Legacy VTK file of the C-alpha trace (Angstrom):
# vtk DataFile Version 3.0
C-alpha trace
ASCII
DATASET POLYDATA
POINTS 415 float
0.000 0.000 0.000
1.639 3.284 -1.063
1.764 6.032 1.505
-0.112 9.304 0.869
3.245 11.002 0.356
4.129 8.543 -2.431
0.808 9.148 -4.186
1.272 12.911 -4.019
4.690 12.748 -5.650
3.443 11.083 -8.853
2.370 14.279 -10.699
5.841 15.745 -10.269
7.138 13.364 -12.943
4.710 14.725 -15.578
6.615 16.480 -18.367
5.463 20.110 -18.603
6.723 23.190 -20.375
7.797 24.484 -17.017
10.163 21.510 -16.674
11.329 21.535 -20.301
13.116 24.698 -21.411
12.026 26.317 -24.647
14.169 25.823 -27.729
16.338 28.863 -28.625
14.195 29.461 -31.728
10.912 29.427 -29.766
9.118 32.613 -28.740
9.958 33.516 -25.153
7.233 35.555 -23.428
9.917 37.322 -21.411
11.315 38.635 -24.711
7.973 39.627 -26.251
7.979 42.689 -28.476
5.132 44.016 -26.393
1.637 45.375 -26.885
0.248 48.358 -28.772
-0.713 49.911 -25.440
1.700 49.486 -22.534
0.362 47.508 -19.582
1.960 46.265 -16.368
2.666 42.505 -16.299
0.006 40.149 -14.952
0.992 38.319 -11.749
1.215 34.567 -12.237
0.786 34.615 -16.018
3.147 35.030 -18.936
2.331 37.464 -21.727
1.170 34.656 -24.024
-0.996 33.055 -21.344
-2.602 36.444 -20.917
-3.242 36.616 -24.676
-4.947 33.227 -24.622
-7.136 34.187 -21.674
-8.223 37.431 -23.330
-9.219 35.614 -26.504
-11.264 33.014 -24.613
-13.163 35.697 -22.677
-13.895 37.831 -25.763
-17.356 38.240 -27.259
-16.048 37.353 -30.715
-14.798 33.982 -29.441
-18.191 33.107 -27.959
-19.912 33.944 -31.249
-17.827 31.319 -33.056
-20.129 28.635 -31.645
-22.825 29.819 -34.082
-20.541 30.326 -37.087
-20.143 27.271 -39.239
-17.523 25.713 -41.480
-18.936 23.861 -44.504
-22.465 23.134 -43.266
-24.616 26.026 -42.172
-25.909 26.365 -38.633
-29.450 25.197 -39.388
-28.321 21.942 -41.016
-27.525 20.007 -37.835
-26.231 20.291 -34.288
-23.279 17.912 -34.656
-21.382 19.552 -37.518
-18.253 21.549 -36.788
-18.472 25.228 -35.979
-15.720 27.827 -36.003
-15.459 27.340 -32.250
-14.964 23.573 -32.321
-12.557 23.964 -35.246
-10.485 26.505 -33.295
-10.360 24.180 -30.291
-9.206 21.289 -32.484
-6.469 23.443 -34.043
-5.338 24.498 -30.566
-5.197 20.879 -29.352
-3.196 19.690 -32.358
-0.936 22.714 -32.136
-0.133 22.247 -28.464
0.664 18.566 -28.955
3.149 19.311 -31.733
4.579 22.361 -29.963
5.402 20.282 -26.900
7.451 17.840 -28.962
9.320 20.647 -30.749
9.844 22.674 -27.548
7.945 25.640 -28.928
5.772 27.910 -26.804
2.482 26.084 -26.266
0.669 29.093 -24.826
1.426 31.240 -27.866
0.340 28.430 -30.197
-2.922 28.133 -28.298
-3.539 31.891 -28.320
-2.984 32.100 -32.098
-5.104 29.014 -32.789
-8.036 30.256 -30.725
-7.881 33.736 -32.278
-7.205 32.947 -35.920
-10.878 32.750 -36.978
-12.318 35.559 -34.842
-12.929 37.668 -37.947
-14.669 35.014 -39.986
-18.067 35.901 -41.393
-21.305 33.964 -40.971
-21.830 31.128 -43.470
-18.176 30.090 -43.685
-16.254 30.821 -46.867
-19.470 31.677 -48.722
-20.026 34.660 -46.434
-16.403 35.726 -46.701
-16.422 35.641 -50.497
-19.714 37.523 -50.693
-18.510 40.229 -48.316
-15.270 40.598 -50.252
-17.305 41.142 -53.430
-19.459 43.745 -51.689
-16.349 45.537 -50.423
-14.492 45.416 -53.762
-14.650 49.185 -54.311
-13.992 49.912 -50.633
-10.734 48.032 -50.089
-11.984 44.438 -50.060
-12.412 42.023 -47.154
-9.894 39.495 -45.791
-10.985 37.339 -42.871
-7.432 37.168 -41.492
-7.224 40.947 -41.468
-10.687 41.086 -39.931
-9.508 38.833 -37.089
-6.804 41.402 -36.405
-9.390 44.209 -36.513
-11.387 42.324 -33.887
-8.495 42.088 -31.428
-7.110 45.555 -32.223
-10.286 47.643 -32.503
-13.701 45.991 -32.352
-13.757 44.296 -28.943
-14.838 46.735 -26.238
-13.778 45.317 -22.882
-11.199 47.678 -21.410
-11.453 51.297 -20.232
-8.191 52.571 -21.710
-8.088 51.066 -25.208
-10.115 49.364 -27.910
-9.589 45.698 -28.718
-7.818 43.073 -26.631
-4.324 44.606 -26.826
-2.659 41.286 -27.593
1.096 40.834 -27.849
2.931 41.435 -31.119
3.651 37.720 -31.418
-0.014 36.712 -31.128
-1.160 39.442 -33.517
1.434 38.592 -36.140
0.654 34.890 -35.849
-3.005 35.488 -36.637
-2.148 36.863 -40.087
-1.784 33.758 -42.218
-2.535 35.775 -45.359
-2.326 39.497 -46.056
-2.253 41.347 -49.374
0.659 43.709 -49.985
-1.754 46.648 -50.059
-3.167 45.773 -46.656
0.298 45.042 -45.276
1.330 48.562 -46.261
-1.748 49.986 -44.547
-1.005 47.982 -41.423
2.562 49.224 -41.279
1.446 52.810 -41.655
-0.856 52.447 -38.644
1.449 50.462 -36.341
3.181 52.127 -33.408
6.873 52.663 -34.105
8.820 50.031 -32.183
12.199 51.005 -30.695
13.973 48.074 -32.372
12.936 49.320 -35.817
11.817 45.869 -37.005
8.380 47.045 -38.091
4.901 45.844 -37.231
2.804 42.789 -37.964
2.587 43.542 -41.690
6.318 43.885 -42.134
6.997 40.244 -42.954
4.665 40.324 -45.958
6.517 43.329 -47.364
9.992 41.924 -46.658
8.991 38.343 -47.618
10.001 36.947 -44.236
8.538 34.062 -42.263
6.571 34.367 -39.016
7.521 32.582 -35.805
7.565 28.792 -35.699
4.523 28.974 -33.421
2.622 30.824 -36.162
3.841 28.392 -38.816
2.666 25.522 -36.637
-0.830 26.995 -36.302
-1.063 27.315 -40.083
-0.298 23.625 -40.580
-2.453 22.486 -37.633
-5.310 24.407 -39.252
-4.886 22.350 -42.432
-4.672 19.045 -40.567
-7.809 19.836 -38.565
-9.746 20.871 -41.673
-8.973 17.654 -43.525
-10.006 15.458 -40.615
-13.200 17.153 -39.529
-14.461 17.808 -43.052
-14.215 14.075 -43.745
-16.198 13.401 -40.573
-18.850 16.023 -41.316
-18.995 15.069 -45.001
-19.679 11.401 -44.265
-22.103 12.274 -41.450
-24.062 14.473 -43.864
-24.264 11.715 -46.471
-22.665 13.908 -49.141
-19.537 11.754 -49.370
-19.166 8.040 -48.740
-16.400 5.967 -47.185
-16.222 3.992 -50.440
-15.246 7.202 -52.264
-12.640 8.072 -49.650
-11.112 4.609 -49.955
-9.613 5.758 -53.272
-7.764 8.632 -51.582
-4.318 7.421 -50.536
-4.098 9.124 -47.143
-7.503 7.941 -45.956
-7.664 4.648 -47.866
-4.383 3.350 -46.463
-5.504 3.815 -42.879
-8.972 2.468 -43.657
-7.478 -0.832 -44.861
-5.086 -0.894 -41.915
-7.985 -0.379 -39.506
-9.981 -3.211 -41.055
-6.985 -5.541 -40.817
-6.593 -4.789 -37.118
-10.327 -4.742 -36.319
-12.183 -6.929 -38.864
-15.480 -6.570 -37.014
-15.554 -2.870 -37.962
-16.399 -4.008 -41.481
-19.890 -4.978 -40.268
-22.671 -2.737 -41.565
-23.561 -1.437 -38.094
-19.978 -0.412 -37.260
-19.600 2.363 -39.841
-19.152 5.174 -37.323
-16.461 3.314 -35.385
-14.671 2.489 -38.626
-14.732 6.137 -39.702
-13.583 7.454 -36.326
-10.727 4.966 -36.003
-9.536 5.674 -39.544
-9.580 9.429 -38.949
-7.793 8.955 -35.625
-5.022 6.959 -37.280
-4.775 9.507 -40.089
-4.562 12.402 -37.641
-1.863 10.695 -35.583
0.209 9.938 -38.667
0.013 13.561 -39.801
1.010 14.855 -36.361
4.003 12.517 -36.153
4.972 13.433 -39.707
4.879 17.160 -38.929
7.056 16.586 -35.869
9.659 14.588 -37.771
9.534 16.747 -40.881
9.926 19.903 -38.810
12.747 18.473 -36.729
14.611 17.615 -39.918
14.079 21.081 -41.398
15.032 22.844 -38.161
18.144 20.705 -37.774
19.187 21.507 -41.334
18.646 25.274 -40.953
19.946 25.390 -37.351
18.294 28.699 -36.372
19.570 30.030 -33.050
16.841 32.616 -32.443
13.346 33.686 -33.412
14.840 36.290 -35.715
16.928 33.662 -37.490
13.743 31.711 -38.262
12.386 34.628 -40.263
14.996 34.426 -42.978
14.540 30.711 -43.614
12.025 28.835 -45.727
9.071 27.513 -43.672
10.466 25.089 -41.095
7.218 23.602 -39.793
6.335 21.176 -42.527
5.165 17.782 -43.677
7.512 15.330 -45.326
7.287 15.476 -49.123
5.242 12.256 -49.218
2.721 13.451 -46.603
2.428 16.865 -48.263
1.476 15.166 -51.527
-1.106 12.938 -49.836
-2.571 15.872 -47.923
-2.857 17.802 -51.176
-4.675 14.903 -52.828
-7.139 14.750 -49.939
-7.819 18.494 -50.160
-8.537 18.184 -53.878
-10.932 15.305 -53.204
-12.819 17.377 -50.621
-12.939 20.349 -52.977
-14.476 18.304 -55.793
-16.785 16.081 -53.783
-17.791 18.084 -50.710
-17.214 21.824 -51.046
-18.588 21.804 -54.613
-21.341 19.273 -53.960
-24.646 20.536 -55.471
-26.337 20.565 -52.056
-23.519 22.638 -50.531
-23.464 24.944 -53.551
-27.211 25.537 -53.237
-26.973 26.766 -49.656
-23.795 28.650 -50.567
-25.677 30.680 -53.163
-28.431 31.461 -50.671
-25.872 32.485 -48.046
-24.095 34.764 -50.538
-27.383 36.464 -51.367
-28.163 37.034 -47.687
-24.809 38.748 -47.119
-25.118 40.844 -50.286
-28.653 41.932 -49.399
-27.647 42.835 -45.842
-24.694 44.860 -47.080
-26.860 46.813 -49.538
-29.549 47.450 -46.910
-27.190 48.671 -44.207
-25.173 50.783 -46.627
-28.352 52.531 -47.722
-29.801 52.824 -44.207
-27.026 52.538 -41.574
-29.548 53.224 -38.818
-30.838 49.646 -39.258
-27.663 48.362 -37.595
-27.274 48.038 -33.828
-26.722 51.366 -32.126
-22.942 51.381 -31.702
-22.406 50.491 -35.359
-25.084 52.951 -36.469
-23.312 55.675 -34.490
-19.950 54.780 -36.027
-21.499 54.936 -39.481
-23.101 58.302 -38.702
-19.673 59.748 -37.897
-17.844 58.062 -40.779
-15.994 60.720 -42.833
-16.565 59.103 -46.237
-18.298 56.244 -48.051
-15.368 53.841 -47.655
-15.412 54.296 -43.878
-19.168 53.704 -43.810
-18.786 50.525 -45.852
-16.106 49.280 -43.460
-18.467 49.759 -40.516
-21.101 47.733 -42.379
-18.534 44.999 -43.103
-17.524 44.936 -39.431
-21.154 44.521 -38.422
-21.920 41.729 -40.874
-18.653 39.878 -40.201
-19.505 39.758 -36.505
-22.882 38.116 -37.078
-23.676 34.495 -36.369
-25.407 32.444 -39.068
-28.746 32.609 -37.273
-28.646 36.329 -36.602
-27.782 37.052 -40.239
-30.754 34.965 -41.420
-33.116 36.692 -38.986
-31.867 40.139 -39.999
-32.338 39.269 -43.648
-35.936 38.213 -42.986
-36.548 41.438 -41.035
-35.145 43.687 -43.740
-36.360 41.891 -46.881
-39.269 39.683 -45.833
-37.557 36.749 -47.593
-36.766 33.495 -45.806
-33.950 31.852 -47.772
-32.653 29.694 -44.929
-34.232 28.438 -41.714
-32.912 30.295 -38.664
-35.011 28.483 -36.066
-33.489 24.992 -36.151
LINES 1 416
415 0 1 2 3 4 5 6 7 8 9 10 11 12 13 14 15 16 17 18 19 20 21 22 23 24 25 26 27 28 29 30 31 32 33 34 35 36 37 38 39 40 41 42 43 44 45 46 47 48 49 50 51 52 53 54 55 56 57 58 59 60 61 62 63 64 65 66 67 68 69 70 71 72 73 74 75 76 77 78 79 80 81 82 83 84 85 86 87 88 89 90 91 92 93 94 95 96 97 98 99 100 101 102 103 104 105 106 107 108 109 110 111 112 113 114 115 116 117 118 119 120 121 122 123 124 125 126 127 128 129 130 131 132 133 134 135 136 137 138 139 140 141 142 143 144 145 146 147 148 149 150 151 152 153 154 155 156 157 158 159 160 161 162 163 164 165 166 167 168 169 170 171 172 173 174 175 176 177 178 179 180 181 182 183 184 185 186 187 188 189 190 191 192 193 194 195 196 197 198 199 200 201 202 203 204 205 206 207 208 209 210 211 212 213 214 215 216 217 218 219 220 221 222 223 224 225 226 227 228 229 230 231 232 233 234 235 236 237 238 239 240 241 242 243 244 245 246 247 248 249 250 251 252 253 254 255 256 257 258 259 260 261 262 263 264 265 266 267 268 269 270 271 272 273 274 275 276 277 278 279 280 281 282 283 284 285 286 287 288 289 290 291 292 293 294 295 296 297 298 299 300 301 302 303 304 305 306 307 308 309 310 311 312 313 314 315 316 317 318 319 320 321 322 323 324 325 326 327 328 329 330 331 332 333 334 335 336 337 338 339 340 341 342 343 344 345 346 347 348 349 350 351 352 353 354 355 356 357 358 359 360 361 362 363 364 365 366 367 368 369 370 371 372 373 374 375 376 377 378 379 380 381 382 383 384 385 386 387 388 389 390 391 392 393 394 395 396 397 398 399 400 401 402 403 404 405 406 407 408 409 410 411 412 413 414
């Protein structure tokens, strides 16, 4: 019988980031490039832990539960939302970061924040809003996520936004046009080290931190896995189709060899889940090994050294090819499925109609956005307020607003 003291000592052996020092090329919160608005440090938390906590407590993060990925919110309760996707990216990212001795807290903060600016109705809403904003500077969901954490959240008395660290803000920008990067740089506070702001890397063609690179790849891995799950659950794609895709088919056959009973007709869900689990694990291990090889070859000795290298968080060549094949399969068979395209067209119309209505009558928006529009100095500024308002909507709220303003019910908002 172990003594109470012996039982209490067991957790001490658990490997944590506190016990494992960060790699020299990882982002160190003690060396953060700071925040747009100076704040005293938070007792008991690092700067990146503070970033993560602020994201989780934000209004924009809570709204992600009613913003969907491929399937719209009314189509079922079990399909992925932007919230569950962000949590899955964070989990995958932390697992890989731990093996590579990167900063887990920063990875989690970036992963949880990267979709805060996404519109209702997934990519359909984003594309429609970009079309509406074509003559007003366009719309990029990555840039909108940054607008959320820099300007649109209203939680603190002394500044707008969440005032996240430079490292978290830069990591959120997976894509950014050169035009928008120039605008960002013009609006960034001048940093004493002269290295520029979060848009600088797009202008200088540099890489972000390894933590940001990791979130980008974890995003891709999560997409592939959960879109297979949701696609099969919806009935729009079948396991028999996926069997022809190398990455999925190989693990499907392996699963059936190990667990023959999963081939029974009533075991389809278990077969799918186990195949996806094996596929996910293989991709995670491949990223770890591929990244270790690339990092070892480049031998960066600092975060700054990482910036001048090619991307160092990567798949092996073989896994990259298989992942690309899977993405093409999903594009052809799921994202462009007639049923998905039908709701996509309806979602695009809802966003376009809302944009036109609010642009013509800004007073139809909620009061704080209506007030911003009333004080906008020109048409472009007014359009940006409208885009901010629509981008912050959930699927259901957008549908209800469209019914209120047009009398048309294109999608069901009550399910």
